[in-house]
C-alpha positions, 0 to 999 in steps of 0.5 A, spaced: 499 499 500 502 506 497 504 511 503 499 516 506 499 523 508 492 525 512 489 518 511 489 519 504 494 515 499 500 518 496 496 515 489 490 519 492 493 525 492 496 526 486 489 524 484 486 530 488 492 535 485 490 533 479 484 535 479 486 541 482 489 543 476 484 542 472 481 549 476 489 552 475 489 551 467 482 553 467 482 560 472 476 556 475 481 559 482 478 565 485 482 569 490 481 570 498 484 575 499 483 582 495 486 584 490 491 589 491 490 593 485 484 594 488 482 602 488 488 603 485 485 609 478 489 608 472 493 613 469 489 619 467 493 618 460 492 611 459 498 607 457 501 608 450 503 601 447 509 601 448 508 601 455 501 597 455 505 591 451 512 591 456 507 589 463 502 585 458 508 582 458 511 582 464 505 580 467 504 574 462 510 572 464 509 573 473 502 569 471 508 563 469 509 564 475 504 563 478 503 558 474 508 553 476 509 554 483 501 552 483 503 545 480 510 546 485 506 546 490 502 540 489 507 536 486 510 537 493 504 537 499 503 530 494 508 526 496 511 530 503 512 525 509 510 531 516 503 532 515 505 539 517 510 540 512 504 539 506 499 543 510 504 547 509 506 547 502 498 547 501 497 553 504 503 556 500 499 554 494 492 557 496 497 564 497 500 563 490 492 561 488 491 569 489 497 571 486 494 567 480 487 571 480 490 577 481 496 577 474 491 575 470 485 579 471 491 584 470 493 581 463 485 581 461 485 589 463 491 590 458 489 586 453 494 581 454 493 573 454 496 568 458 502 563 456 500 558 450 505 554 454 501 554 460 500 546 460 506 545 459 509 549 465 504 546 469 506 539 468 514 540 468 514 544 475 508 539 477 513 533 476 519 537 479 515 538 485 514 531 486 523 530 485 524 533 490 519 531 495 521 525 494 528 526 497 525 528 503 522 534 507 528 537 510 531 537 502 523 539 499 523 545 504 530 547 501 527 547 494 522 552 496 526 557 500 531 556 494 525 558 488 521 564 494 528 567 494 529 567 486 522 569 485 523 574 490 529 577 486 525 577 479 519 581 482 523 585 484 526 586 478 520 587 475 518 593 479 524 596 477 521 595 468 514 596 471 512 603 467 512 608 473 505 609 471 502 603 471 501 603 479 495 597 478 500 592 475 506 595 480 502 594 487 500 587 485 507 584 484 509 588 491 504 585 494 506 577 490 513 580 492 512 580 501 508 573 501 515 570 496 520 574 501 515 571 508 514 564 504 522 563 504 521 566 511 517 560 514 520 553 509 526 556 513 523 555 520 521 548 518 527 546 517 529 547 510 536 544 508 540 547 504 541 546 496 547 544 494 550 550 489 550 547 482 542 545 484 541 554 485 544 555 479 541 550 475 535 552 478 536 560 474 537 557 468 531 553 467 528 559 470 531 565 465 529 559 460 521 559 461 520 567 464 524 567 456 520 564 453 513 566 457 515 574 454 513 572 447 509 566 448 
């Protein structure tokens, strides 16, 4: 019989995670927290076409990042050994689902589309999450901490690149950045292992490939 956590077998958890993936990819997961852009007005003079394209591309990349975050956490949670670690991963996934909804809303406002490769991004990130989780909870948490550190730096770069007048996108990205930093801290507090340097470098290379493609596709 497969090992179980919280009364569910690993197989059942993987099946449940697959069901949640459909909600993620269909944008059927409503946000729990208010959108940070709520109450933030569009500029009096609309963004020019170049600014709109840039904001749309950056928010598409951020939307892809949240697709991957959902998949990564779901994959890790499905094979987590410790119920506390699994609970942390699923709670973080819930907050990342807010990010997913916020970025999709902003894409719609900007007249931009999500990445055409979202199913591929999800499948790849889910597989990575399962592999990381199989290496043990401390390694899995270390993967979370490293991922969130990299995402936080990535979002800081987007805050520098987003048009100054695009206050709605900037408000969303700023809140996402704060949440990612907290997720990294919480993972460390739960006993995350420090990942070997080559692993971090490989993760950065994969993220660069993903963000580069998502900027346009």
